[in-house]
TIVEX-182683 format. One line per field, with one value per residue (C-alpha): x, y, z; chain; residue in one letter. Coordinates in pm, 1 decimal. Each point is the difference from the previous one (the first is absolute). Layout:
TIVEX-182683
u: [X,...] $
v: [Y,...] $
w: [Z,...] $
mol: [A,...] $
type: [A,...] $
//
This chain:
TIVEX-182683
u: [176.7,262.4,72.8,-76.1,-366.7,-40.0,-103.0,127.6,-211.2,30.1,-106.4,-298.1,-111.4,32.9,-190.0,-288.2,-8.3,-20.7,-294.1,-173.8,62.5,-140.5,-319.4,-23.4,35.2,-218.9,-273.5,-48.9,-100.7,-261.7,-142.9,-11.8,-166.9,-254.0,-84.7,-10.1,-7.6,-0.5,99.4,328.1,227.4,-190.6,8.5,378.5,51.4,-224.3,166.2,345.9,-96.2,-142.2,310.9,216.9,-204.2,6.7,377.4,49.2,-213.3,195.2,328.1,-110.1,-105.9,324.4,221.3,5.0,99.5,327.2,147.2,-317.9,-251.7,-367.8,85.4,231.1,-261.2,-271.7,226.6,57.1,-375.4,-146.8,280.4,72.0,-370.3,-62.3,331.0,-112.0,-343.8,149.8,260.9,-262.0,-217.3,285.8,79.1,-364.2,-17.6,313.5,-107.5,-334.6,163.5,251.9,-271.6,-218.1,283.1,116.0,-353.4,-57.7,339.9,-57.6,-347.0,130.8,294.1,-235.5,-240.8,278.0,239.8,-147.5,-378.8,-39.3,234.5,-141.7,78.9,196.9,249.3,62.0,43.7,240.6,201.1,61.8,37.0,274.6,182.3,-22.4,122.2,300.7,81.8,-23.0,237.5,270.2,-85.0,-168.2,294.4,-20.9,-368.5,59.3,299.9,-202.4,-273.7,258.7,112.1,-351.3,-136.8,164.6,-114.7,-359.3,5.3,146.6,-262.3,-278.3,122.2,22.0,-357.6,-117.5,156.0,-124.6,-362.4,13.0,-160.4,-318.4,-59.6] $
v: [-3345.9,271.6,238.6,277.4,-103.3,-30.8,301.8,87.8,30.2,379.3,32.9,-230.7,188.2,337.0,-131.5,-128.0,315.9,218.3,-206.6,20.3,374.8,52.1,-181.7,185.9,341.5,-49.7,-248.7,-110.0,325.5,80.7,-352.5,-15.5,338.7,-75.1,-335.3,76.5,383.5,96.0,-348.9,5.6,8.8,-279.2,-199.5,43.2,-122.3,-301.7,-91.6,42.1,-227.5,-263.8,18.2,-53.3,-305.0,-148.7,58.3,-189.6,-289.7,-14.7,10.2,-291.5,-202.2,64.0,-74.9,-371.8,70.7,189.1,125.2,-96.7,210.5,-68.0,-191.4,-237.0,-51.2,-72.8,-259.0,-159.5,-8.3,-95.5,-99.2,136.6,51.8,239.5,175.5,64.2,124.2,236.1,124.2,77.5,165.3,226.3,92.7,96.2,184.4,205.7,77.7,131.5,201.8,151.6,93.1,152.8,201.9,125.7,104.5,181.4,169.1,111.9,133.7,200.2,139.6,83.4,188.2,192.8,82.5,-90.6,50.9,29.8,-281.7,-343.6,-285.4,-175.6,287.4,14.8,-378.3,8.6,277.3,-219.4,-318.4,152.4,124.2,-348.0,-162.5,233.1,-63.5,-377.3,31.8,94.3,-301.2,-77.7,111.2,356.3,24.2,-138.0,223.8,299.2,-94.6,-13.9,352.1,141.3,-142.6,253.7,286.5,-130.1,-31.0,350.0,147.4,-174.0,158.2,342.0,-39.3,-119.7,297.6,235.2,-96.5,-60.1,340.6,-110.1,-297.7] $
w: [-527.1,-42.9,280.9,-251.8,-7.5,376.0,198.2,342.5,311.6,4.3,-361.8,50.1,310.1,-175.4,-300.7,212.9,209.7,-310.8,-124.1,337.5,35.0,-349.4,99.0,331.4,-158.3,-304.6,89.4,356.9,178.6,-262.5,9.8,380.9,34.1,-273.3,153.9,372.8,17.3,371.6,115.5,-193.6,304.2,172.8,-322.9,-29.5,357.1,-60.4,-328.4,154.0,289.8,-236.3,-219.7,307.6,108.6,-351.8,-18.9,324.6,-127.7,-326.8,193.0,219.1,-305.9,-188.3,300.7,-88.4,-363.0,26.1,-329.7,-187.6,-183.3,-70.6,-318.6,189.4,270.2,-257.1,-163.6,340.1,74.5,-338.3,-231.0,-344.2,-80.8,291.5,-70.2,-359.6,109.1,260.4,-249.3,-265.3,264.8,104.2,-360.1,-58.5,332.3,-63.8,-357.7,126.7,277.3,-239.8,-250.4,271.5,153.2,-339.1,-97.8,331.8,-21.2,-358.6,77.0,298.7,-197.8,-286.3,226.3,176.7,-283.7,-340.0,11.8,-377.6,-100.9,-81.5,239.0,-274.1,-32.9,373.4,7.2,-295.6,166.3,304.9,-203.8,-215.7,310.9,153.6,-323.1,-19.3,366.9,-54.5,-291.7,252.2,217.7,331.3,207.3,-129.4,93.5,346.6,64.6,-117.9,246.4,277.0,-93.3,-37.2,325.8,236.9,-223.3,10.4,379.1,36.6,-234.1,195.2,324.4,-167.3,-125.7,341.8,179.2,-271.1,46.1,376.2,70.7,-175.9,229.4] $
mol: [A,A,A,A,A,A,A,A,A,A,A,A,A,A,A,A,A,A,A,A,A,A,A,A,A,A,A,A,A,A,A,A,A,A,A,A,A,A,A,A,A,A,A,A,A,A,A,A,A,A,A,A,A,A,A,A,A,A,A,A,A,A,A,A,A,A,A,A,A,A,A,A,A,A,A,A,A,A,A,A,A,A,A,A,A,A,A,A,A,A,A,A,A,A,A,A,A,A,A,A,A,A,A,A,A,A,A,A,A,A,A,A,A,A,A,A,A,A,A,A,A,A,A,A,A,A,A,A,A,A,A,A,A,A,A,A,A,A,A,A,A,A,A,A,A,A,A,A,A,A,A,A,A,A,A,A,A,A,A,A,A,A,A,A,A,A,A] $
type: [M,D,S,D,N,K,I,G,K,K,E,A,I,Y,F,L,L,I,L,I,I,N,Q,I,I,L,N,I,P,K,T,I,I,Q,T,T,S,T,G,S,I,L,N,L,V,E,V,G,F,L,A,F,I,I,S,I,I,I,Y,K,C,F,K,N,F,K,N,S,D,I,I,D,I,S,E,Y,L,G,G,R,F,L,K,T,I,I,G,I,G,Y,I,I,F,F,A,L,V,I,C,T,V,I,L,K,F,I,S,I,I,K,V,I,Y,F,P,K,A,P,H,L,Y,V,F,L,F,F,F,I,A,I,A,V,A,N,F,F,G,K,R,S,I,L,K,T,N,A,L,I,F,P,V,I,I,L,S,L,F,V,I,L,F,G,I,S,R,T,Y] $
//
């Protein structure tokens, strides 16, 4: 693989953080409050604790398989058949996650900014922007994410301090 197609650690971290921040800002607080209402803080502590425990378990399991991913481990455990099943499962899983996230994002953007526009127009607006960005290559998208990340963090702190009086 060319070095042009590989992304650096910084770019990958910025890309994942932008995705996570997007989910945190747009979806997670609303979902947590709707689901658990007054127990939201307790729920966050419990989920954080469980995530920490699960992360430790996963770390212990992967310790014996250095430089391997789940596909390599499935090939080691079940041969080519299990590797194919796990690979297809991951493709289906990521396709469903991507579709769900895009639909939630479009519906939120539609409600906030374009209440009278059909979902298809909002989707096409973002799809065309993504297509144009991909025309310039993956590196340009990842470098843009690395530039945008500090601005997003700064704007989140400004928003947090701006609404801190209402807490």
